[in-house]
N, C-alpha and C positions, 0 to 999 in steps of 0.2 A: 553429442557425446557427454555422458555424465562424468562428473569429477569426484563425487562422493566416494569415500573408501570405507566408511563405517556402515554398519547395518542400519536400515531405516528404522524409524521409531515405531512403525507398524507397517504391515504389508499394504501396498497401494490399493489393492482391491478392498481391504477392510476400511481404509480411510474413505475411499469413494462411496462405500455403502452408508457411511455415517452422514454424508452431506445431504442437505435438502434445501428447498427454497431457492433463492437467487444466489448464484455462485460468482465470485469475482476472482479471477486469476490474472495477476499483473506480471507481464514479462519485464524483467529487469536486467540491466547489463551486468550487475554484480550483486548477488544476494547479500553478502556481508555488508556492503555499503548501504544497501536499502534498509537493512535492519536498524541502522542508527536512526534514520528518519522515523521508521515505524515505531520503534520502542520509545525513543526520547520525545519526539514531537507529538506523535499520536497517542502516546502512553499505551500502546498495544502490547499484549503479552505474546511472547514468542513460544508457541506450542512446540515447535520443532524447527530446526534449521540445519542445513548442510550447504556445501557450495552450489548445489543444484536447485534446492527447493526450501521454502519456509512456509509454515502454517502460522497464521496470526489470528489473534482474537482480542476484541475490545468492545466494551459497551454492548454486549449481546450479539455482536456480529463476528463472523469468521471469514477469512479470505486467505488466498495463497499467493506466493511469489514463486515464479519459475525463472531461472537464469536463461538468457537468450540461447546459450549453447545447448540447452536441453530440447530446443525446438529445431534442431538441425535437420530433421526429417518432416517437419510440419509445413503445410502449405504457406503459412505466413512468413516463414523464414526468408523467402525471396524478397519480400518488401520491407522486412524489419530494418535492415541497414539503410534503406533509402528514406525512411520516415524522418520527418522533422520531430520535434519533441513529441513524446507519446501522449496519448490520451486527449489530443486536441478535440474539443467538443463535448467532453464528458467531465462532470464534476463528481468526485467520489466523496460523498458526504458521510461524516462520522458523527452521528448524533450522540451526545453525552460527553464529548471531549470539550473541556473549557477552552474556548477560542483565544482568550487572552493569554492563558498559560502556553498554549500551543504556539501562538505567534511569538511570544518572548523567547521560547526555546528555539524555534526555527531561526529567528534573527541571530541569536547567539551562536548557532551552528552554521550560519552562512547560507541558509536556504532563502529562496526568493519569496517574499510576501507580496502577493499581487494587490491585496486589499486588507487593510488593518481591521481588527475586530470592531464590529459595529452592530447596532440594533437594526433589524430589518423589519419592514412592514408585515412580513408573513409570520411574525412572532418568534423569531429566533435571533440570537446574537451569534454571529459567525465571522470567520476570517477565511481568506483564500491564500493557500500556500502551495508552491510548486516544489515537488520532491526532486531528487537527483536524476530521475529518469524523465522528468517533464510531466508527470501526472499532477493534476490539480486536485488537491484535498481541501475539503471544506468542513473543518471541525465546527460544531455548533451546539448550543444549548437553548432550551426554551427561555423566553423572557418571563420574568416574574409577573 
């Protein structure tokens, strides 16, 4: 059941036709709570948000957030409430976000930092941060 009362930023079909490449849609318990992590820790721009949906953009990538309640008729709804933290087994990597800055902000806001920013043998400096819904984010930048 959708909660938004205002008109959408654009018709869903128009937005859908704009998308290409790999799409990521994260199911979140509360869109407004998720926006704090997205905008402050990840430095993502909020293209649009309402209580049901948000479109995010950062460092050349675009992704979506959908509130759990918008999936009330989706097959995943039956297992959503049974799941442990979401995203187990997947790392969502955001290339271009300074990991030291992201880590400092995440700690200040009370998010869990699984691993502090460090230089990795694969040529990146990165940190591992868990958001409010249990998704593991890995902000990183290339080493000089």
